[in-house]
Gaussian input, Z-matrix of N, CA and C with variables (Angstrom, degrees):
# hf/3-21g

backbone

0 1
 N
 C     1     B1
 C     2     B2     1     A1
 N     3     B3     2     A2     1     D1
 C     4     B4     3     A3     2     D2
 C     5     B5     4     A4     3     D3
 N     6     B6     5     A5     4     D4
 C     7     B7     6     A6     5     D5
 C     8     B8     7     A7     6     D6
 N     9     B9     8     A8     7     D7
 C    10    B10     9     A9     8     D8
 C    11    B11    10    A10     9     D9
 N    12    B12    11    A11    10    D10
 C    13    B13    12    A12    11    D11
 C    14    B14    13    A13    12    D12
 N    15    B15    14    A14    13    D13
 C    16    B16    15    A15    14    D14
 C    17    B17    16    A16    15    D15
 N    18    B18    17    A17    16    D16
 C    19    B19    18    A18    17    D17
 C    20    B20    19    A19    18    D18
 N    21    B21    20    A20    19    D19
 C    22    B22    21    A21    20    D20
 C    23    B23    22    A22    21    D21
 N    24    B24    23    A23    22    D22
 C    25    B25    24    A24    23    D23
 C    26    B26    25    A25    24    D24
 N    27    B27    26    A26    25    D25
 C    28    B28    27    A27    26    D26
 C    29    B29    28    A28    27    D27
 N    30    B30    29    A29    28    D28
 C    31    B31    30    A30    29    D29
 C    32    B32    31    A31    30    D30
 N    33    B33    32    A32    31    D31
 C    34    B34    33    A33    32    D32
 C    35    B35    34    A34    33    D33
 N    36    B36    35    A35    34    D34
 C    37    B37    36    A36    35    D35
 C    38    B38    37    A37    36    D36
 N    39    B39    38    A38    37    D37
 C    40    B40    39    A39    38    D38
 C    41    B41    40    A40    39    D39
 N    42    B42    41    A41    40    D40
 C    43    B43    42    A42    41    D41
 C    44    B44    43    A43    42    D42
 N    45    B45    44    A44    43    D43
 C    46    B46    45    A45    44    D44
 C    47    B47    46    A46    45    D45
 N    48    B48    47    A47    46    D46
 C    49    B49    48    A48    47    D47
 C    50    B50    49    A49    48    D48
 N    51    B51    50    A50    49    D49
 C    52    B52    51    A51    50    D50
 C    53    B53    52    A52    51    D51
 N    54    B54    53    A53    52    D52
 C    55    B55    54    A54    53    D53
 C    56    B56    55    A55    54    D54
 N    57    B57    56    A56    55    D55
 C    58    B58    57    A57    56    D56
 C    59    B59    58    A58    57    D57
 N    60    B60    59    A59    58    D58
 C    61    B61    60    A60    59    D59
 C    62    B62    61    A61    60    D60
 N    63    B63    62    A62    61    D61
 C    64    B64    63    A63    62    D62
 C    65    B65    64    A64    63    D63
 N    66    B66    65    A65    64    D64
 C    67    B67    66    A66    65    D65
 C    68    B68    67    A67    66    D66
 N    69    B69    68    A68    67    D67
 C    70    B70    69    A69    68    D68
 C    71    B71    70    A70    69    D69
 N    72    B72    71    A71    70    D70
 C    73    B73    72    A72    71    D71
 C    74    B74    73    A73    72    D72
 N    75    B75    74    A74    73    D73
 C    76    B76    75    A75    74    D74
 C    77    B77    76    A76    75    D75
 N    78    B78    77    A77    76    D76
 C    79    B79    78    A78    77    D77
 C    80    B80    79    A79    78    D78
 N    81    B81    80    A80    79    D79
 C    82    B82    81    A81    80    D80
 C    83    B83    82    A82    81    D81
 N    84    B84    83    A83    82    D82
 C    85    B85    84    A84    83    D83
 C    86    B86    85    A85    84    D84
 N    87    B87    86    A86    85    D85
 C    88    B88    87    A87    86    D86
 C    89    B89    88    A88    87    D87
 N    90    B90    89    A89    88    D88
 C    91    B91    90    A90    89    D89
 C    92    B92    91    A91    90    D90
 N    93    B93    92    A92    91    D91
 C    94    B94    93    A93    92    D92
 C    95    B95    94    A94    93    D93
 N    96    B96    95    A95    94    D94
 C    97    B97    96    A96    95    D95
 C    98    B98    97    A97    96    D96
 N    99    B99    98    A98    97    D97
 C   100   B100    99    A99    98    D98
 C   101   B101   100   A100    99    D99
 N   102   B102   101   A101   100   D100
 C   103   B103   102   A102   101   D101
 C   104   B104   103   A103   102   D102
 N   105   B105   104   A104   103   D103
 C   106   B106   105   A105   104   D104
 C   107   B107   106   A106   105   D105
 N   108   B108   107   A107   106   D106
 C   109   B109   108   A108   107   D107
 C   110   B110   109   A109   108   D108
 N   111   B111   110   A110   109   D109
 C   112   B112   111   A111   110   D110
 C   113   B113   112   A112   111   D111
 N   114   B114   113   A113   112   D112
 C   115   B115   114   A114   113   D113
 C   116   B116   115   A115   114   D114
 N   117   B117   116   A116   115   D115
 C   118   B118   117   A117   116   D116
 C   119   B119   118   A118   117   D117
 N   120   B120   119   A119   118   D118
 C   121   B121   120   A120   119   D119
 C   122   B122   121   A121   120   D120
 N   123   B123   122   A122   121   D121
 C   124   B124   123   A123   122   D122
 C   125   B125   124   A124   123   D123
 N   126   B126   125   A125   124   D124
 C   127   B127   126   A126   125   D125
 C   128   B128   127   A127   126   D126
 N   129   B129   128   A128   127   D127
 C   130   B130   129   A129   128   D128
 C   131   B131   130   A130   129   D129
 N   132   B132   131   A131   130   D130
 C   133   B133   132   A132   131   D131
 C   134   B134   133   A133   132   D132
 N   135   B135   134   A134   133   D133
 C   136   B136   135   A135   134   D134
 C   137   B137   136   A136   135   D135
 N   138   B138   137   A137   136   D136
 C   139   B139   138   A138   137   D137
 C   140   B140   139   A139   138   D138
 N   141   B141   140   A140   139   D139
 C   142   B142   141   A141   140   D140
 C   143   B143   142   A142   141   D141
 N   144   B144   143   A143   142   D142
 C   145   B145   144   A144   143   D143
 C   146   B146   145   A145   144   D144
 N   147   B147   146   A146   145   D145
 C   148   B148   147   A147   146   D146
 C   149   B149   148   A148   147   D147
 N   150   B150   149   A149   148   D148
 C   151   B151   150   A150   149   D149
 C   152   B152   151   A151   150   D150
 N   153   B153   152   A152   151   D151
 C   154   B154   153   A153   152   D152
 C   155   B155   154   A154   153   D153
 N   156   B156   155   A155   154   D154
 C   157   B157   156   A156   155   D155
 C   158   B158   157   A157   156   D156
 N   159   B159   158   A158   157   D157
 C   160   B160   159   A159   158   D158
 C   161   B161   160   A160   159   D159
 N   162   B162   161   A161   160   D160
 C   163   B163   162   A162   161   D161
 C   164   B164   163   A163   162   D162
 N   165   B165   164   A164   163   D163
 C   166   B166   165   A165   164   D164
 C   167   B167   166   A166   165   D165
 N   168   B168   167   A167   166   D166
 C   169   B169   168   A168   167   D167
 C   170   B170   169   A169   168   D168
 N   171   B171   170   A170   169   D169
 C   172   B172   171   A171   170   D170
 C   173   B173   172   A172   171   D171
 N   174   B174   173   A173   172   D172
 C   175   B175   174   A174   173   D173
 C   176   B176   175   A175   174   D174
 N   177   B177   176   A176   175   D175
 C   178   B178   177   A177   176   D176
 C   179   B179   178   A178   177   D177
 N   180   B180   179   A179   178   D178
 C   181   B181   180   A180   179   D179
 C   182   B182   181   A181   180   D180
 N   183   B183   182   A182   181   D181
 C   184   B184   183   A183   182   D182
 C   185   B185   184   A184   183   D183
 N   186   B186   185   A185   184   D184
 C   187   B187   186   A186   185   D185
 C   188   B188   187   A187   186   D186
 N   189   B189   188   A188   187   D187
 C   190   B190   189   A189   188   D188
 C   191   B191   190   A190   189   D189
 N   192   B192   191   A191   190   D190
 C   193   B193   192   A192   191   D191
 C   194   B194   193   A193   192   D192
 N   195   B195   194   A194   193   D193
 C   196   B196   195   A195   194   D194
 C   197   B197   196   A196   195   D195
 N   198   B198   197   A197   196   D196
 C   199   B199   198   A198   197   D197
 C   200   B200   199   A199   198   D198
 N   201   B201   200   A200   199   D199
 C   202   B202   201   A201   200   D200
 C   203   B203   202   A202   201   D201
 N   204   B204   203   A203   202   D202
 C   205   B205   204   A204   203   D203
 C   206   B206   205   A205   204   D204
 N   207   B207   206   A206   205   D205
 C   208   B208   207   A207   206   D206
 C   209   B209   208   A208   207   D207
 N   210   B210   209   A209   208   D208
 C   211   B211   210   A210   209   D209
 C   212   B212   211   A211   210   D210
 N   213   B213   212   A212   211   D211
 C   214   B214   213   A213   212   D212
 C   215   B215   214   A214   213   D213
 N   216   B216   215   A215   214   D214
 C   217   B217   216   A216   215   D215
 C   218   B218   217   A217   216   D216
 N   219   B219   218   A218   217   D217
 C   220   B220   219   A219   218   D218
 C   221   B221   220   A220   219   D219
 N   222   B222   221   A221   220   D220
 C   223   B223   222   A222   221   D221
 C   224   B224   223   A223   222   D222
 N   225   B225   224   A224   223   D223
 C   226   B226   225   A225   224   D224
 C   227   B227   226   A226   225   D225
 N   228   B228   227   A227   226   D226
 C   229   B229   228   A228   227   D227
 C   230   B230   229   A229   228   D228
 N   231   B231   230   A230   229   D229
 C   232   B232   231   A231   230   D230
 C   233   B233   232   A232   231   D231
 N   234   B234   233   A233   232   D232
 C   235   B235   234   A234   233   D233
 C   236   B236   235   A235   234   D234
 N   237   B237   236   A236   235   D235
 C   238   B238   237   A237   236   D236
 C   239   B239   238   A238   237   D237
 N   240   B240   239   A239   238   D238
 C   241   B241   240   A240   239   D239
 C   242   B242   241   A241   240   D240
 N   243   B243   242   A242   241   D241
 C   244   B244   243   A243   242   D242
 C   245   B245   244   A244   243   D243
 N   246   B246   245   A245   244   D244
 C   247   B247   246   A246   245   D245
 C   248   B248   247   A247   246   D246
 N   249   B249   248   A248   247   D247
 C   250   B250   249   A249   248   D248
 C   251   B251   250   A250   249   D249

   B1=1.4275
   B2=1.5400
   B3=1.3261
   B4=1.4763
   B5=1.5041
   B6=1.3335
   B7=1.4795
   B8=1.5304
   B9=1.3228
   B10=1.4570
   B11=1.5442
   B12=1.2916
   B13=1.4524
   B14=1.5270
   B15=1.3068
   B16=1.4725
   B17=1.5232
   B18=1.3138
   B19=1.4533
   B20=1.5294
   B21=1.3042
   B22=1.4433
   B23=1.5441
   B24=1.3136
   B25=1.4663
   B26=1.5243
   B27=1.3159
   B28=1.4662
   B29=1.5310
   B30=1.3111
   B31=1.4750
   B32=1.5389
   B33=1.3000
   B34=1.4756
   B35=1.5275
   B36=1.3255
   B37=1.4604
   B38=1.5190
   B39=1.3067
   B40=1.4642
   B41=1.5134
   B42=1.3383
   B43=1.4770
   B44=1.5104
   B45=1.3147
   B46=1.4752
   B47=1.5151
   B48=1.3182
   B49=1.4737
   B50=1.5227
   B51=1.3307
   B52=1.4667
   B53=1.5443
   B54=1.3017
   B55=1.4799
   B56=1.5412
   B57=1.3152
   B58=1.4779
   B59=1.5196
   B60=1.2879
   B61=1.4736
   B62=1.5322
   B63=1.3372
   B64=1.4606
   B65=1.5263
   B66=1.3433
   B67=1.4777
   B68=1.5456
   B69=1.3170
   B70=1.4593
   B71=1.5253
   B72=1.3205
   B73=1.4689
   B74=1.5403
   B75=1.3241
   B76=1.4628
   B77=1.5398
   B78=1.3299
   B79=1.4713
   B80=1.5140
   B81=1.3158
   B82=1.4715
   B83=1.5206
   B84=1.3023
   B85=1.4584
   B86=1.5147
   B87=1.3186
   B88=1.4655
   B89=1.4989
   B90=1.3343
   B91=1.4727
   B92=1.5279
   B93=1.3182
   B94=1.4504
   B95=1.5171
   B96=1.3368
   B97=1.4757
   B98=1.5173
   B99=1.3098
   B100=1.4594
   B101=1.5322
   B102=1.3043
   B103=1.4633
   B104=1.5194
   B105=1.3083
   B106=1.4698
   B107=1.5111
   B108=1.2752
   B109=1.4612
   B110=1.5165
   B111=1.3174
   B112=1.4441
   B113=1.5137
   B114=1.2948
   B115=1.4648
   B116=1.5154
   B117=1.3212
   B118=1.4468
   B119=1.5079
   B120=1.3093
   B121=1.4531
   B122=1.5180
   B123=1.2941
   B124=1.4522
   B125=1.5066
   B126=1.3130
   B127=1.4448
   B128=1.5094
   B129=1.3270
   B130=1.4524
   B131=1.5201
   B132=1.2840
   B133=1.4439
   B134=1.5421
   B135=1.3110
   B136=1.4609
   B137=1.5266
   B138=1.3074
   B139=1.4511
   B140=1.5238
   B141=1.3192
   B142=1.4693
   B143=1.5424
   B144=1.3188
   B145=1.4514
   B146=1.5301
   B147=1.3196
   B148=1.4623
   B149=1.5046
   B150=1.3264
   B151=1.4538
   B152=1.5100
   B153=1.3416
   B154=1.4709
   B155=1.5344
   B156=1.3391
   B157=1.4623
   B158=1.5372
   B159=1.3137
   B160=1.4738
   B161=1.5281
   B162=1.3638
   B163=1.4728
   B164=1.5137
   B165=1.3332
   B166=1.4656
   B167=1.5119
   B168=1.3321
   B169=1.4479
   B170=1.5133
   B171=1.3310
   B172=1.4560
   B173=1.5096
   B174=1.3490
   B175=1.4381
   B176=1.5309
   B177=1.3406
   B178=1.4531
   B179=1.5231
   B180=1.3065
   B181=1.4626
   B182=1.5239
   B183=1.3152
   B184=1.4726
   B185=1.5175
   B186=1.3233
   B187=1.4581
   B188=1.5372
   B189=1.2931
   B190=1.4741
   B191=1.5256
   B192=1.3273
   B193=1.4663
   B194=1.5186
   B195=1.3164
   B196=1.4876
   B197=1.5297
   B198=1.3060
   B199=1.4590
   B200=1.5033
   B201=1.3522
   B202=1.4599
   B203=1.5271
   B204=1.3213
   B205=1.4671
   B206=1.5267
   B207=1.3575
   B208=1.4675
   B209=1.5195
   B210=1.3189
   B211=1.4815
   B212=1.5179
   B213=1.3280
   B214=1.4815
   B215=1.5139
   B216=1.3294
   B217=1.4613
   B218=1.5243
   B219=1.3366
   B220=1.4490
   B221=1.5155
   B222=1.3278
   B223=1.4583
   B224=1.5435
   B225=1.3132
   B226=1.4519
   B227=1.5193
   B228=1.3128
   B229=1.4673
   B230=1.5254
   B231=1.3054
   B232=1.4697
   B233=1.5183
   B234=1.3342
   B235=1.4538
   B236=1.5184
   B237=1.3475
   B238=1.4697
   B239=1.5195
   B240=1.3316
   B241=1.4712
   B242=1.5238
   B243=1.3245
   B244=1.4537
   B245=1.5217
   B246=1.3555
   B247=1.4686
   B248=1.5247
   B249=1.3038
   B250=1.4657
   B251=1.5156
   A1=111.50
   A2=115.51
   A3=117.37
   A4=110.90
   A5=119.60
   A6=122.07
   A7=111.12
   A8=116.66
   A9=119.88
   A10=110.17
   A11=117.59
   A12=122.30
   A13=109.52
   A14=118.90
   A15=122.27
   A16=109.17
   A17=117.47
   A18=121.49
   A19=110.39
   A20=118.27
   A21=122.70
   A22=109.81
   A23=117.77
   A24=121.72
   A25=110.99
   A26=115.82
   A27=119.83
   A28=110.05
   A29=117.77
   A30=121.50
   A31=110.39
   A32=117.98
   A33=121.98
   A34=109.55
   A35=118.06
   A36=120.81
   A37=110.57
   A38=117.32
   A39=121.29
   A40=111.89
   A41=116.82
   A42=119.81
   A43=112.53
   A44=117.42
   A45=120.96
   A46=109.93
   A47=117.79
   A48=121.61
   A49=111.13
   A50=115.89
   A51=120.12
   A52=110.74
   A53=117.63
   A54=121.12
   A55=109.51
   A56=116.72
   A57=119.70
   A58=110.62
   A59=116.74
   A60=120.93
   A61=110.77
   A62=116.33
   A63=119.91
   A64=111.79
   A65=116.13
   A66=120.22
   A67=109.81
   A68=117.08
   A69=121.30
   A70=110.92
   A71=116.58
   A72=121.08
   A73=109.72
   A74=116.98
   A75=121.45
   A76=110.14
   A77=117.33
   A78=120.08
   A79=111.49
   A80=118.04
   A81=120.63
   A82=111.64
   A83=116.72
   A84=120.52
   A85=111.29
   A86=117.87
   A87=121.45
   A88=111.15
   A89=118.42
   A90=122.09
   A91=111.68
   A92=117.87
   A93=120.72
   A94=110.46
   A95=116.77
   A96=118.35
   A97=109.46
   A98=114.66
   A99=120.67
   A100=108.18
   A101=116.48
   A102=121.54
   A103=109.82
   A104=114.79
   A105=119.22
   A106=112.85
   A107=114.36
   A108=121.22
   A109=110.57
   A110=117.28
   A111=119.39
   A112=111.08
   A113=117.16
   A114=119.99
   A115=112.28
   A116=117.54
   A117=119.43
   A118=108.04
   A119=116.56
   A120=121.39
   A121=109.45
   A122=115.23
   A123=119.69
   A124=107.93
   A125=118.72
   A126=120.38
   A127=110.49
   A128=115.61
   A129=121.20
   A130=110.82
   A131=115.04
   A132=120.78
   A133=110.12
   A134=117.81
   A135=119.61
   A136=110.38
   A137=116.14
   A138=121.06
   A139=109.09
   A140=114.63
   A141=119.39
   A142=107.31
   A143=115.06
   A144=121.31
   A145=108.54
   A146=116.48
   A147=121.72
   A148=108.61
   A149=115.19
   A150=122.09
   A151=110.01
   A152=116.55
   A153=121.48
   A154=108.40
   A155=115.78
   A156=120.31
   A157=111.59
   A158=118.60
   A159=121.63
   A160=112.02
   A161=116.24
   A162=119.33
   A163=114.17
   A164=118.31
   A165=120.64
   A166=113.29
   A167=119.60
   A168=122.71
   A169=109.61
   A170=117.03
   A171=121.27
   A172=109.04
   A173=117.07
   A174=121.74
   A175=109.15
   A176=117.94
   A177=119.86
   A178=111.65
   A179=116.49
   A180=121.28
   A181=111.96
   A182=117.78
   A183=119.76
   A184=111.67
   A185=120.00
   A186=123.71
   A187=113.16
   A188=118.27
   A189=121.80
   A190=110.99
   A191=115.46
   A192=121.06
   A193=109.10
   A194=117.57
   A195=118.43
   A196=110.84
   A197=114.92
   A198=120.39
   A199=111.09
   A200=116.97
   A201=120.62
   A202=111.91
   A203=117.34
   A204=121.08
   A205=114.33
   A206=116.14
   A207=120.69
   A208=112.98
   A209=118.72
   A210=120.33
   A211=109.03
   A212=115.42
   A213=119.88
   A214=110.93
   A215=115.17
   A216=121.84
   A217=109.40
   A218=116.02
   A219=122.20
   A220=113.14
   A221=117.86
   A222=120.09
   A223=109.10
   A224=115.26
   A225=120.92
   A226=112.04
   A227=116.88
   A228=120.65
   A229=110.91
   A230=116.94
   A231=119.83
   A232=111.02
   A233=117.31
   A234=120.30
   A235=110.46
   A236=116.23
   A237=119.56
   A238=112.07
   A239=116.54
   A240=120.68
   A241=111.38
   A242=116.76
   A243=120.33
   A244=111.29
   A245=116.18
   A246=118.17
   A247=113.11
   A248=115.75
   A249=120.67
   A250=111.28
   D1=-39.04
   D2=-179.61
   D3=-66.66
   D4=-29.40
   D5=178.21
   D6=-68.32
   D7=-36.43
   D8=176.07
   D9=-66.12
   D10=-38.34
   D11=178.70
   D12=-65.50
   D13=-44.27
   D14=178.29
   D15=-64.47
   D16=-42.14
   D17=179.45
   D18=-63.34
   D19=-40.24
   D20=179.77
   D21=-65.30
   D22=-42.90
   D23=178.70
   D24=-63.22
   D25=-44.34
   D26=178.52
   D27=-63.38
   D28=-42.21
   D29=-179.61
   D30=-63.70
   D31=-43.20
   D32=178.74
   D33=-64.17
   D34=-42.75
   D35=178.21
   D36=-62.02
   D37=-40.35
   D38=177.81
   D39=-62.94
   D40=-44.20
   D41=178.18
   D42=-62.96
   D43=-39.95
   D44=177.85
   D45=-65.07
   D46=-44.48
   D47=178.93
   D48=-60.72
   D49=-43.31
   D50=-177.84
   D51=-66.04
   D52=-39.33
   D53=179.26
   D54=-64.95
   D55=-42.76
   D56=179.18
   D57=-66.13
   D58=-38.52
   D59=179.52
   D60=-63.74
   D61=-42.65
   D62=177.61
   D63=-61.45
   D64=-42.34
   D65=179.21
   D66=-64.53
   D67=-39.68
   D68=179.87
   D69=-63.93
   D70=-43.15
   D71=179.32
   D72=-64.70
   D73=-42.70
   D74=-179.83
   D75=-62.15
   D76=-41.75
   D77=178.18
   D78=-64.03
   D79=-41.58
   D80=178.97
   D81=-62.92
   D82=-39.76
   D83=-179.75
   D84=-67.12
   D85=-34.36
   D86=177.93
   D87=-72.33
   D88=-33.99
   D89=-176.89
   D90=-76.57
   D91=-31.69
   D92=-177.65
   D93=-74.86
   D94=131.06
   D95=176.89
   D96=-72.42
   D97=150.41
   D98=177.47
   D99=-72.68
   D100=108.78
   D101=-177.92
   D102=-113.35
   D103=158.44
   D104=175.97
   D105=91.40
   D106=-167.39
   D107=-177.50
   D108=-82.78
   D109=153.62
   D110=175.77
   D111=-64.90
   D112=156.10
   D113=-176.41
   D114=-67.17
   D115=-35.28
   D116=178.17
   D117=-103.85
   D118=112.65
   D119=-179.59
   D120=-101.72
   D121=135.82
   D122=175.40
   D123=-101.59
   D124=137.64
   D125=179.27
   D126=-68.27
   D127=144.87
   D128=178.29
   D129=-82.81
   D130=-173.73
   D131=176.92
   D132=-67.91
   D133=144.04
   D134=176.99
   D135=-63.25
   D136=143.52
   D137=-179.67
   D138=-106.55
   D139=146.79
   D140=177.05
   D141=-73.46
   D142=133.39
   D143=179.33
   D144=-105.64
   D145=136.01
   D146=179.00
   D147=-121.46
   D148=159.57
   D149=-177.70
   D150=-108.25
   D151=131.66
   D152=177.19
   D153=-65.29
   D154=131.47
   D155=-177.94
   D156=-70.49
   D157=-18.34
   D158=-177.11
   D159=-92.25
   D160=-53.71
   D161=-173.38
   D162=-108.10
   D163=-13.54
   D164=178.42
   D165=87.24
   D166=6.79
   D167=179.14
   D168=-67.69
   D169=134.22
   D170=174.74
   D171=-90.27
   D172=131.05
   D173=-178.08
   D174=-144.18
   D175=157.91
   D176=178.79
   D177=-62.60
   D178=148.87
   D179=-177.93
   D180=-60.81
   D181=-31.98
   D182=-179.61
   D183=-69.47
   D184=-22.40
   D185=179.19
   D186=-95.47
   D187=-10.10
   D188=-176.33
   D189=-74.76
   D190=145.53
   D191=176.51
   D192=-103.39
   D193=123.60
   D194=179.16
   D195=-72.90
   D196=142.66
   D197=178.11
   D198=-101.97
   D199=170.44
   D200=-178.48
   D201=-68.35
   D202=-23.31
   D203=-178.31
   D204=-91.54
   D205=9.53
   D206=179.17
   D207=87.52
   D208=-4.28
   D209=177.38
   D210=-92.65
   D211=168.83
   D212=-179.00
   D213=-113.67
   D214=153.91
   D215=-176.49
   D216=-134.81
   D217=157.27
   D218=-177.64
   D219=-85.64
   D220=-23.75
   D221=-178.85
   D222=-152.60
   D223=169.25
   D224=-177.97
   D225=-64.57
   D226=-38.34
   D227=-178.91
   D228=-62.78
   D229=-40.86
   D230=179.23
   D231=-71.93
   D232=-34.02
   D233=176.51
   D234=-63.47
   D235=-40.26
   D236=178.95
   D237=-70.99
   D238=-32.52
   D239=-179.63
   D240=-72.86
   D241=-30.75
   D242=179.48
   D243=88.87
   D244=-178.31
   D245=-177.98
   D246=-67.43
   D247=148.95
   D248=-178.16
   D249=-83.41

C-alpha cells in the first residue's frame, strides 16, 4: 500500500511539473518576436539569367556588370580582362 502512495505522489508531482513546463514554453513563444521568413513562401517572378563573357558563369541580370563591348560580366576583374 505504501508503494501505491509513493507512486501516486510521484505521478502528481510529474503532472504538476509538466503543466508548469507547458505554461513556460507558451510564455516564451509569445514573448519571442516572429523572425525570419514566413512558413509559406511564394516564388517570385522569374529573372533573366545572363552568361559571363569571360568565365561562362550564369548570373541574374540585375547582378551582371555591363562591359564596354556590350557583353556582361560577373565581376570587375573579368570585365577588365575581357572576353575569354
